[in-house]
mmCIF file of the N, C-alpha and C atoms, coordinates in Angstrom:
data_MODEL
# 
_entry.id   MODEL 
# 
loop_
_atom_site.group_PDB 
_atom_site.id 
_atom_site.type_symbol 
_atom_site.label_atom_id 
_atom_site.label_alt_id 
_atom_site.label_comp_id 
_atom_site.label_asym_id 
_atom_site.label_entity_id 
_atom_site.label_seq_id 
_atom_site.pdbx_PDB_ins_code 
_atom_site.Cartn_x 
_atom_site.Cartn_y 
_atom_site.Cartn_z 
_atom_site.occupancy 
_atom_site.B_iso_or_equiv 
_atom_site.pdbx_formal_charge 
_atom_site.auth_seq_id 
_atom_site.auth_comp_id 
_atom_site.auth_asym_id 
_atom_site.auth_atom_id 
_atom_site.pdbx_PDB_model_num 
ATOM 1   N N  . MET A 1 1  ? 170.149 93.917  91.050  1.00 0.00 ? 1  MET A N  1 
ATOM 2   C CA . MET A 1 1  ? 170.935 93.200  92.053  1.00 0.00 ? 1  MET A CA 1 
ATOM 3   C C  . MET A 1 1  ? 172.372 93.622  91.920  1.00 0.00 ? 1  MET A C  1 
ATOM 4   N N  . GLN A 1 2  ? 173.000 93.924  93.046  1.00 0.00 ? 2  GLN A N  1 
ATOM 5   C CA . GLN A 1 2  ? 174.388 94.329  93.021  1.00 0.00 ? 2  GLN A CA 1 
ATOM 6   C C  . GLN A 1 2  ? 175.218 93.113  93.502  1.00 0.00 ? 2  GLN A C  1 
ATOM 7   N N  . VAL A 1 3  ? 176.322 92.844  92.795  1.00 0.00 ? 3  VAL A N  1 
ATOM 8   C CA . VAL A 1 3  ? 177.162 91.671  93.109  1.00 0.00 ? 3  VAL A CA 1 
ATOM 9   C C  . VAL A 1 3  ? 178.576 92.143  93.386  1.00 0.00 ? 3  VAL A C  1 
ATOM 10  N N  . ARG A 1 4  ? 179.095 91.652  94.508  1.00 0.00 ? 4  ARG A N  1 
ATOM 11  C CA . ARG A 1 4  ? 180.523 91.877  94.895  1.00 0.00 ? 4  ARG A CA 1 
ATOM 12  C C  . ARG A 1 4  ? 181.085 90.543  95.334  1.00 0.00 ? 4  ARG A C  1 
ATOM 13  N N  . ASN A 1 5  ? 182.424 90.371  95.194  1.00 0.00 ? 5  ASN A N  1 
ATOM 14  C CA . ASN A 1 5  ? 183.079 89.163  95.625  1.00 0.00 ? 5  ASN A CA 1 
ATOM 15  C C  . ASN A 1 5  ? 184.509 89.500  96.025  1.00 0.00 ? 5  ASN A C  1 
ATOM 16  N N  . PRO A 1 6  ? 184.683 90.266  97.107  1.00 0.00 ? 6  PRO A N  1 
ATOM 17  C CA . PRO A 1 6  ? 186.015 90.721  97.524  1.00 0.00 ? 6  PRO A CA 1 
ATOM 18  C C  . PRO A 1 6  ? 187.015 89.568  97.652  1.00 0.00 ? 6  PRO A C  1 
ATOM 19  N N  . GLU A 1 7  ? 188.113 89.696  96.890  1.00 0.00 ? 7  GLU A N  1 
ATOM 20  C CA . GLU A 1 7  ? 189.215 88.751  96.878  1.00 0.00 ? 7  GLU A CA 1 
ATOM 21  C C  . GLU A 1 7  ? 188.736 87.279  96.618  1.00 0.00 ? 7  GLU A C  1 
ATOM 22  N N  . ALA A 1 8  ? 187.636 87.153  95.914  1.00 0.00 ? 8  ALA A N  1 
ATOM 23  C CA . ALA A 1 8  ? 187.040 85.858  95.540  1.00 0.00 ? 8  ALA A CA 1 
ATOM 24  C C  . ALA A 1 8  ? 186.787 84.965  96.751  1.00 0.00 ? 8  ALA A C  1 
ATOM 25  N N  . ARG A 1 9  ? 186.440 85.620  97.889  1.00 0.00 ? 9  ARG A N  1 
ATOM 26  C CA . ARG A 1 9  ? 186.177 84.835  99.092  1.00 0.00 ? 9  ARG A CA 1 
ATOM 27  C C  . ARG A 1 9  ? 184.847 85.142  99.781  1.00 0.00 ? 9  ARG A C  1 
ATOM 28  N N  . ASP A 1 10 ? 184.149 86.162  99.350  1.00 0.00 ? 10 ASP A N  1 
ATOM 29  C CA . ASP A 1 10 ? 182.966 86.567  100.077 1.00 0.00 ? 10 ASP A CA 1 
ATOM 30  C C  . ASP A 1 10 ? 181.911 87.110  99.116  1.00 0.00 ? 10 ASP A C  1 
ATOM 31  N N  . LEU A 1 11 ? 181.235 86.181  98.415  1.00 0.00 ? 11 LEU A N  1 
ATOM 32  C CA . LEU A 1 11 ? 180.195 86.599  97.454  1.00 0.00 ? 11 LEU A CA 1 
ATOM 33  C C  . LEU A 1 11 ? 179.085 87.324  98.185  1.00 0.00 ? 11 LEU A C  1 
ATOM 34  N N  . GLN A 1 12 ? 178.814 88.538  97.745  1.00 0.00 ? 12 GLN A N  1 
ATOM 35  C CA . GLN A 1 12 ? 177.753 89.362  98.351  1.00 0.00 ? 12 GLN A CA 1 
ATOM 36  C C  . GLN A 1 12 ? 176.777 89.817  97.279  1.00 0.00 ? 12 GLN A C  1 
ATOM 37  N N  . THR A 1 13 ? 175.491 89.710  97.563  1.00 0.00 ? 13 THR A N  1 
ATOM 38  C CA . THR A 1 13 ? 174.503 90.262  96.646  1.00 0.00 ? 13 THR A CA 1 
ATOM 39  C C  . THR A 1 13 ? 173.595 91.181  97.451  1.00 0.00 ? 13 THR A C  1 
ATOM 40  N N  . ARG A 1 14 ? 173.090 92.188  96.799  1.00 0.00 ? 14 ARG A N  1 
ATOM 41  C CA . ARG A 1 14 ? 172.209 93.160  97.482  1.00 0.00 ? 14 ARG A CA 1 
ATOM 42  C C  . ARG A 1 14 ? 171.103 93.584  96.504  1.00 0.00 ? 14 ARG A C  1 
ATOM 43  N N  . ASP A 1 15 ? 169.871 93.408  96.962  1.00 0.00 ? 15 ASP A N  1 
ATOM 44  C CA . ASP A 1 15 ? 168.712 93.902  96.219  1.00 0.00 ? 15 ASP A CA 1 
ATOM 45  C C  . ASP A 1 15 ? 168.566 95.407  96.505  1.00 0.00 ? 15 ASP A C  1 
ATOM 46  N N  . GLY A 1 16 ? 167.817 96.035  95.622  1.00 0.00 ? 16 GLY A N  1 
ATOM 47  C CA . GLY A 1 16 ? 167.539 97.437  95.906  1.00 0.00 ? 16 GLY A CA 1 
ATOM 48  C C  . GLY A 1 16 ? 167.811 98.330  94.730  1.00 0.00 ? 16 GLY A C  1 
ATOM 49  N N  . PRO A 1 17 ? 167.814 99.627  94.965  1.00 0.00 ? 17 PRO A N  1 
ATOM 50  C CA . PRO A 1 17 ? 168.049 100.579 93.855  1.00 0.00 ? 17 PRO A CA 1 
ATOM 51  C C  . PRO A 1 17 ? 169.433 100.399 93.290  1.00 0.00 ? 17 PRO A C  1 
ATOM 52  N N  . PHE A 1 18 ? 169.554 100.734 92.068  1.00 0.00 ? 18 PHE A N  1 
ATOM 53  C CA . PHE A 1 18 ? 170.846 100.643 91.441  1.00 0.00 ? 18 PHE A CA 1 
ATOM 54  C C  . PHE A 1 18 ? 171.777 101.716 91.904  1.00 0.00 ? 18 PHE A C  1 
ATOM 55  N N  . MET A 1 19 ? 173.042 101.446 91.930  1.00 0.00 ? 19 MET A N  1 
ATOM 56  C CA . MET A 1 19 ? 173.991 102.384 92.491  1.00 0.00 ? 19 MET A CA 1 
ATOM 57  C C  . MET A 1 19 ? 174.036 103.707 91.720  1.00 0.00 ? 19 MET A C  1 
ATOM 58  N N  . SER A 1 20 ? 174.426 104.722 92.395  1.00 0.00 ? 20 SER A N  1 
ATOM 59  C CA . SER A 1 20 ? 174.682 106.005 91.753  1.00 0.00 ? 20 SER A CA 1 
ATOM 60  C C  . SER A 1 20 ? 176.099 106.426 92.113  1.00 0.00 ? 20 SER A C  1 
ATOM 61  N N  . SER A 1 21 ? 176.740 107.177 91.249  1.00 0.00 ? 21 SER A N  1 
ATOM 62  C CA . SER A 1 21 ? 178.125 107.532 91.474  1.00 0.00 ? 21 SER A CA 1 
ATOM 63  C C  . SER A 1 21 ? 178.416 108.865 90.830  1.00 0.00 ? 21 SER A C  1 
ATOM 64  N N  . ALA A 1 22 ? 179.256 109.687 91.513  1.00 0.00 ? 22 ALA A N  1 
ATOM 65  C CA . ALA A 1 22 ? 179.719 110.905 90.936  1.00 0.00 ? 22 ALA A CA 1 
ATOM 66  C C  . ALA A 1 22 ? 180.799 110.601 89.900  1.00 0.00 ? 22 ALA A C  1 
ATOM 67  N N  . LEU A 1 23 ? 181.393 109.440 89.971  1.00 0.00 ? 23 LEU A N  1 
ATOM 68  C CA . LEU A 1 23 ? 182.432 109.027 89.014  1.00 0.00 ? 23 LEU A CA 1 
ATOM 69  C C  . LEU A 1 23 ? 181.779 108.333 87.810  1.00 0.00 ? 23 LEU A C  1 
ATOM 70  N N  . PRO A 1 24 ? 182.452 108.282 86.674  1.00 0.00 ? 24 PRO A N  1 
ATOM 71  C CA . PRO A 1 24 ? 181.898 107.591 85.509  1.00 0.00 ? 24 PRO A CA 1 
ATOM 72  C C  . PRO A 1 24 ? 181.765 106.100 85.750  1.00 0.00 ? 24 PRO A C  1 
ATOM 73  N N  . ILE A 1 25 ? 180.773 105.508 85.167  1.00 0.00 ? 25 ILE A N  1 
ATOM 74  C CA . ILE A 1 25 ? 180.614 104.056 85.208  1.00 0.00 ? 25 ILE A CA 1 
ATOM 75  C C  . ILE A 1 25 ? 181.564 103.461 84.207  1.00 0.00 ? 25 ILE A C  1 
ATOM 76  N N  . ALA A 1 26 ? 182.246 102.383 84.559  1.00 0.00 ? 26 ALA A N  1 
ATOM 77  C CA . ALA A 1 26 ? 183.290 101.807 83.770  1.00 0.00 ? 26 ALA A CA 1 
ATOM 78  C C  . ALA A 1 26 ? 182.819 101.207 82.443  1.00 0.00 ? 26 ALA A C  1 
ATOM 79  N N  . GLY A 1 27 ? 181.631 100.735 82.359  1.00 0.00 ? 27 GLY A N  1 
ATOM 80  C CA . GLY A 1 27 ? 181.160 100.167 81.130  1.00 0.00 ? 27 GLY A CA 1 
ATOM 81  C C  . GLY A 1 27 ? 179.998 99.202  81.400  1.00 0.00 ? 27 GLY A C  1 
ATOM 82  N N  . PHE A 1 28 ? 179.631 98.441  80.368  1.00 0.00 ? 28 PHE A N  1 
ATOM 83  C CA . PHE A 1 28 ? 178.562 97.472  80.553  1.00 0.00 ? 28 PHE A CA 1 
ATOM 84  C C  . PHE A 1 28 ? 178.823 96.288  79.620  1.00 0.00 ? 28 PHE A C  1 
ATOM 85  N N  . ALA A 1 29 ? 178.188 95.196  79.913  1.00 0.00 ? 29 ALA A N  1 
ATOM 86  C CA . ALA A 1 29 ? 178.292 93.988  79.099  1.00 0.00 ? 29 ALA A CA 1 
ATOM 87  C C  . ALA A 1 29 ? 176.944 93.264  79.085  1.00 0.00 ? 29 ALA A C  1 
ATOM 88  N N  . ILE A 1 30 ? 176.667 92.605  78.069  1.00 0.00 ? 30 ILE A N  1 
ATOM 89  C CA . ILE A 1 30 ? 175.457 91.810  77.979  1.00 0.00 ? 30 ILE A CA 1 
ATOM 90  C C  . ILE A 1 30 ? 175.925 90.338  78.027  1.00 0.00 ? 30 ILE A C  1 
ATOM 91  N N  . ILE A 1 31 ? 175.425 89.599  78.965  1.00 0.00 ? 31 ILE A N  1 
ATOM 92  C CA . ILE A 1 31 ? 175.808 88.167  79.063  1.00 0.00 ? 31 ILE A CA 1 
ATOM 93  C C  . ILE A 1 31 ? 174.550 87.333  78.950  1.00 0.00 ? 31 ILE A C  1 
ATOM 94  N N  . GLU A 1 32 ? 174.745 86.105  78.594  1.00 0.00 ? 32 GLU A N  1 
ATOM 95  C CA . GLU A 1 32 ? 173.652 85.153  78.493  1.00 0.00 ? 32 GLU A CA 1 
ATOM 96  C C  . GLU A 1 32 ? 173.785 84.147  79.662  1.00 0.00 ? 32 GLU A C  1 
ATOM 97  N N  . ALA A 1 33 ? 172.713 83.985  80.383  1.00 0.00 ? 33 ALA A N  1 
ATOM 98  C CA . ALA A 1 33 ? 172.712 83.026  81.510  1.00 0.00 ? 33 ALA A CA 1 
ATOM 99  C C  . ALA A 1 33 ? 171.349 82.384  81.596  1.00 0.00 ? 33 ALA A C  1 
ATOM 100 N N  . ALA A 1 34 ? 171.330 81.196  82.148  1.00 0.00 ? 34 ALA A N  1 
ATOM 101 C CA . ALA A 1 34 ? 170.069 80.429  82.264  1.00 0.00 ? 34 ALA A CA 1 
ATOM 102 C C  . ALA A 1 34 ? 169.105 81.123  83.194  1.00 0.00 ? 34 ALA A C  1 
ATOM 103 N N  . ASP A 1 35 ? 169.599 81.746  84.271  1.00 0.00 ? 35 ASP A N  1 
ATOM 104 C CA . ASP A 1 35 ? 168.741 82.424  85.219  1.00 0.00 ? 35 ASP A CA 1 
ATOM 105 C C  . ASP A 1 35 ? 169.623 83.425  86.024  1.00 0.00 ? 35 ASP A C  1 
ATOM 106 N N  . LEU A 1 36 ? 168.982 84.096  86.965  1.00 0.00 ? 36 LEU A N  1 
ATOM 107 C CA . LEU A 1 36 ? 169.676 85.132  87.755  1.00 0.00 ? 36 LEU A CA 1 
ATOM 108 C C  . LEU A 1 36 ? 170.819 84.547  88.543  1.00 0.00 ? 36 LEU A C  1 
ATOM 109 N N  . ALA A 1 37 ? 170.642 83.354  89.121  1.00 0.00 ? 37 ALA A N  1 
ATOM 110 C CA . ALA A 1 37 ? 171.711 82.703  89.889  1.00 0.00 ? 37 ALA A CA 1 
ATOM 111 C C  . ALA A 1 37 ? 172.938 82.418  89.030  1.00 0.00 ? 37 ALA A C  1 
ATOM 112 N N  . ALA A 1 38 ? 172.723 81.975  87.809  1.00 0.00 ? 38 ALA A N  1 
ATOM 113 C CA . ALA A 1 38 ? 173.832 81.708  86.880  1.00 0.00 ? 38 ALA A CA 1 
ATOM 114 C C  . ALA A 1 38 ? 174.542 83.000  86.486  1.00 0.00 ? 38 ALA A C  1 
ATOM 115 N N  . ALA A 1 39 ? 173.768 84.057  86.311  1.00 0.00 ? 39 ALA A N  1 
ATOM 116 C CA . ALA A 1 39 ? 174.380 85.362  85.974  1.00 0.00 ? 39 ALA A CA 1 
ATOM 117 C C  . ALA A 1 39 ? 175.271 85.850  87.151  1.00 0.00 ? 39 ALA A C  1 
ATOM 118 N N  . ILE A 1 40 ? 174.753 85.712  88.370  1.00 0.00 ? 40 ILE A N  1 
ATOM 119 C CA . ILE A 1 40 ? 175.515 86.118  89.544  1.00 0.00 ? 40 ILE A CA 1 
ATOM 120 C C  . ILE A 1 40 ? 176.801 85.344  89.635  1.00 0.00 ? 40 ILE A C  1 
ATOM 121 N N  . GLU A 1 41 ? 176.730 84.056  89.408  1.00 0.00 ? 41 GLU A N  1 
ATOM 122 C CA . GLU A 1 41 ? 177.961 83.193  89.447  1.00 0.00 ? 41 GLU A CA 1 
ATOM 123 C C  . GLU A 1 41 ? 178.989 83.650  88.421  1.00 0.00 ? 41 GLU A C  1 
ATOM 124 N N  . LYS A 1 42 ? 178.514 83.970  87.213  1.00 0.00 ? 42 LYS A N  1 
ATOM 125 C CA . LYS A 1 42 ? 179.434 84.401  86.145  1.00 0.00 ? 42 LYS A CA 1 
ATOM 126 C C  . LYS A 1 42 ? 180.121 85.702  86.530  1.00 0.00 ? 42 LYS A C  1 
ATOM 127 N N  . VAL A 1 43 ? 179.403 86.706  86.989  1.00 0.00 ? 43 VAL A N  1 
ATOM 128 C CA . VAL A 1 43 ? 179.997 88.010  87.245  1.00 0.00 ? 43 VAL A CA 1 
ATOM 129 C C  . VAL A 1 43 ? 180.805 88.015  88.568  1.00 0.00 ? 43 VAL A C  1 
ATOM 130 N N  . SER A 1 44 ? 180.538 87.078  89.452  1.00 0.00 ? 44 SER A N  1 
ATOM 131 C CA . SER A 1 44 ? 181.262 87.048  90.727  1.00 0.00 ? 44 SER A CA 1 
ATOM 132 C C  . SER A 1 44 ? 182.723 86.713  90.566  1.00 0.00 ? 44 SER A C  1 
ATOM 133 N N  . GLN A 1 45 ? 183.124 86.180  89.441  1.00 0.00 ? 45 GLN A N  1 
ATOM 134 C CA . GLN A 1 45 ? 184.516 85.821  89.213  1.00 0.00 ? 45 GLN A CA 1 
ATOM 135 C C  . GLN A 1 45 ? 185.255 86.791  88.338  1.00 0.00 ? 45 GLN A C  1 
ATOM 136 N N  . VAL A 1 46 ? 184.594 87.850  87.887  1.00 0.00 ? 46 VAL A N  1 
ATOM 137 C CA . VAL A 1 46 ? 185.218 88.861  87.052  1.00 0.00 ? 46 VAL A CA 1 
ATOM 138 C C  . VAL A 1 46 ? 186.183 89.691  87.894  1.00 0.00 ? 46 VAL A C  1 
ATOM 139 N N  . PRO A 1 47 ? 187.355 90.025  87.377  1.00 0.00 ? 47 PRO A N  1 
ATOM 140 C CA . PRO A 1 47 ? 188.358 90.736  88.194  1.00 0.00 ? 47 PRO A CA 1 
ATOM 141 C C  . PRO A 1 47 ? 187.859 91.966  88.927  1.00 0.00 ? 47 PRO A C  1 
ATOM 142 N N  . CYS A 1 48 ? 186.979 92.715  88.313  1.00 0.00 ? 48 CYS A N  1 
ATOM 143 C CA . CYS A 1 48 ? 186.470 93.928  88.987  1.00 0.00 ? 48 CYS A CA 1 
ATOM 144 C C  . CYS A 1 48 ? 185.701 93.555  90.229  1.00 0.00 ? 48 CYS A C  1 
ATOM 145 N N  . ALA A 1 49 ? 184.891 92.540  90.224  1.00 0.00 ? 49 ALA A N  1 
ATOM 146 C CA . ALA A 1 49 ? 184.136 92.115  91.391  1.00 0.00 ? 49 ALA A CA 1 
ATOM 147 C C  . ALA A 1 49 ? 185.046 91.580  92.478  1.00 0.00 ? 49 ALA A C  1 
ATOM 148 N N  . VAL A 1 50 ? 186.118 90.903  92.070  1.00 0.00 ? 50 VAL A N  1 
ATOM 149 C CA . VAL A 1 50 ? 187.060 90.349  93.055  1.00 0.00 ? 50 VAL A CA 1 
ATOM 150 C C  . VAL A 1 50 ? 187.944 91.445  93.663  1.00 0.00 ? 50 VAL A C  1 
ATOM 151 N N  . ALA A 1 51 ? 188.144 92.535  92.916  1.00 0.00 ? 51 ALA A N  1 
ATOM 152 C CA . ALA A 1 51 ? 189.060 93.612  93.366  1.00 0.00 ? 51 ALA A CA 1 
ATOM 153 C C  . ALA A 1 51 ? 188.236 94.709  94.089  1.00 0.00 ? 51 ALA A C  1 
ATOM 154 N N  . HIS A 1 52 ? 187.211 94.308  94.822  1.00 0.00 ? 52 HIS A N  1 
ATOM 155 C CA . HIS A 1 52 ? 186.367 95.197  95.615  1.00 0.00 ? 52 HIS A CA 1 
ATOM 156 C C  . HIS A 1 52 ? 185.512 96.156  94.795  1.00 0.00 ? 52 HIS A C  1 
ATOM 157 N N  . GLY A 1 53 ? 185.293 95.831  93.516  1.00 0.00 ? 53 GLY A N  1 
ATOM 158 C CA . GLY A 1 53 ? 184.384 96.614  92.736  1.00 0.00 ? 53 GLY A CA 1 
ATOM 159 C C  . GLY A 1 53 ? 182.981 96.021  92.841  1.00 0.00 ? 53 GLY A C  1 
ATOM 160 N N  . ALA A 1 54 ? 182.085 96.495  92.027  1.00 0.00 ? 54 ALA A N  1 
ATOM 161 C CA . ALA A 1 54 ? 180.681 96.005  92.093  1.00 0.00 ? 54 ALA A CA 1 
ATOM 162 C C  . ALA A 1 54 ? 180.140 95.864  90.702  1.00 0.00 ? 54 ALA A C  1 
ATOM 163 N N  . PHE A 1 55 ? 179.270 94.906  90.528  1.00 0.00 ? 55 PHE A N  1 
ATOM 164 C CA . PHE A 1 55 ? 178.510 94.706  89.315  1.00 0.00 ? 55 PHE A CA 1 
ATOM 165 C C  . PHE A 1 55 ? 177.075 94.814  89.580  1.00 0.00 ? 55 PHE A C  1 
ATOM 166 N N  . GLU A 1 56 ? 176.335 95.320  88.622  1.00 0.00 ? 56 GLU A N  1 
ATOM 167 C CA . GLU A 1 56 ? 174.882 95.268  88.730  1.00 0.00 ? 56 GLU A CA 1 
ATOM 168 C C  . GLU A 1 56 ? 174.397 94.261  87.705  1.00 0.00 ? 56 GLU A C  1 
ATOM 169 N N  . VAL A 1 57 ? 173.479 93.420  88.142  1.00 0.00 ? 57 VAL A N  1 
ATOM 170 C CA . VAL A 1 57 ? 172.882 92.411  87.272  1.00 0.00 ? 57 VAL A CA 1 
ATOM 171 C C  . VAL A 1 57 ? 171.417 92.749  87.098  1.00 0.00 ? 57 VAL A C  1 
ATOM 172 N N  . TRP A 1 58 ? 171.033 92.947  85.877  1.00 0.00 ? 58 TRP A N  1 
ATOM 173 C CA . TRP A 1 58 ? 169.634 93.253  85.544  1.00 0.00 ? 58 TRP A CA 1 
ATOM 174 C C  . TRP A 1 58 ? 169.077 92.082  84.785  1.00 0.00 ? 58 TRP A C  1 
ATOM 175 N N  . PRO A 1 59 ? 167.889 91.629  85.179  1.00 0.00 ? 59 PRO A N  1 
ATOM 176 C CA . PRO A 1 59 ? 167.283 90.496  84.436  1.00 0.00 ? 59 PRO A CA 1 
ATOM 177 C C  . PRO A 1 59 ? 166.844 90.916  83.039  1.00 0.00 ? 59 PRO A C  1 
# 
């Protein structure tokens, strides 16, 4: 699931294949959440997601 939240006003999620990029991926983190919805809520407020970046959430 891909998560974006441009300017903390428009939470967007998208199912499907994981993104591919010619540029390097910035990094990864392991978070603990009760379920997928809780994980989406957590990452939607991260500065990268708010600044027009994207996060991938894997169960």
